[in-house]
C-alpha positions, 0 to 999 in steps of 0.5 A: 506533532508526530514525526516520520523518523525512518521508512524502508521498503522491500525490493524482492529478488524475483522482479519480472518484466510486465511483458513476461507476465502478459505472456503468462496471462495469455497462456492461462486465460486464452481458453476462456477469452475468445478475444484474448489479443484485444484484452491483452492490451490491458497489460500495455496500458498499465504503465507498469514495466516491472513487477515486484514478486516474492517468489520465482515466476515458475511458482505461479505456473503450478497450482497451489492450494489455499493452505499452501499459499497462506502458509507461504504468506505467513512465512515470507511476511514474517521473514521480509517484515523483519528485514524491513524493520531492521533496516528501519530501526538502523535508519532511525538509529534507535534500539528495538527495545524502544518500540512502544507500538506495532501496527500491522496492515495486510489484506492478502493472507490470514494468520492467528496469532496475527503477524505482529505477534510473530514479529514481536516473538521473532525479534524479541521486541518489548513484550509490552508493545501495544499491538494493532493488527489491521485487516481488510482495508486493501489498497487504503490500508497504507494511508489508514495505517499511517494515520493510526500510527500517527494518532498513537504517537500523538496520544503518547509523546514518548511513543515510538510507533512501528508501522508495517504494511505487507501485501503478497498479492501474487500468493492470492492468484487463482489459476482456476479463476477465469473471471474478468476481475482475476484477469485485470488483477493479473495485469496490476498486482504485485508484492510489497513490504514496507515499514516506517517509524513514527515518533511522539513529540518527546522523541528527538529524531536524527533524520535530515527530513522533517515530515510531520502528521497534521490530520487524517480523514476517512470516507466510506461511500454508502451502498458500494460494498461490492466495488472491491474486495475478496470472495473467500472460497475453498480454493482461496481468495477470489479478487473482486473489483468493479470497472466503476472505480474510476467513476466513483473517484471522479464523482467523489474525490474533489469534494472529499479533498476540498472538505478535508483541507477546508477543515484546516483552512487550506485548499488544494493549491496549498498542497506541494506534495502528492503521495497517492496510491496508484490503483492503475492508469485509469485511477490516476487519470481520474485523480488528475482530472477530478483535482485538476492536477498537473501531470508532474504532481503524481510523478513519484506515484507513477514511478513507483507503479512503473518499477513495482506494480500495484502492491495494494496497501504497501504501495503508498508507503513506497511512494512516501519512501521515495519522497523521503529519500529522493526529495520533496518540496517544502510545504504541505503533503497529501497522502491519499488512497482508495480501498474496499468499503468503498472508501478513501483515506487521507492524511495531511502532512507538513514537510520540510527539508533540514 
């Protein structure tokens, strides 16, 4: 079974308190929202204390063109991805030349050649690395990327698969967008870059924790394309998401999870580790209520959201890194995230401490 050999995350030097972002939002959006004081309570209900930002906060107080922001996305994605990969390689105790596959996941910027090509060139990785750039999965991209990396390692027992998830959500902020979606987005989204290495059966890993991929499943809900996504404008990428997301989770996630687990002769009570993407407080509540979860089940998810914010696809990788480094319960693990489509992504893990 494919095994997680190492994982690393990025703690940007420009982290900022949620209350400072709240004040900034008040100044930007006040002319467009007459009941601003009431709306600002959204910031207090997110359970976020700190936001992980890739730029100094003053950067966001000035207008930037789409060209400028995307150029920064490419530059910073490459720079910090290399740092995350180098940390991951060192932790796995492998040589960079051993990497056989590179899966790059992102939805917050555009680049052709894709970032995986830039990474291979910058790091002088093996020129024969199998490249898979994945765009458009949004918050679901981390779980989907982990599944794709694991399936690549399952297909090739000698594989050393590098997965990189990059989301610089703050660089998509549009000062001139006074929509409710942009306001809510400003209360949640942050920046994150994470990398992990997944190996095939013929590789011997030196990690003290044994986390193995068992299976994955994707679910796309018909006629829900407008629930979450981007609208591409001349001025940049305008965030779109609906207030119906928690309702969609409440209506679908129990059947999705039960169906997935039953295929492997399991039920929800068999899951000991919950590695969920935190879409926001209402989303977490919807998970807990729909799946009848104890409040402690999502403690790692809530801790990551509290300390970093919602980093789209990278967030679930931060939750996984926390489990990997801080400890987990022996048994099965379930990774889960929702994303544009509207869709859910799930991965089943076998987790054991050595």
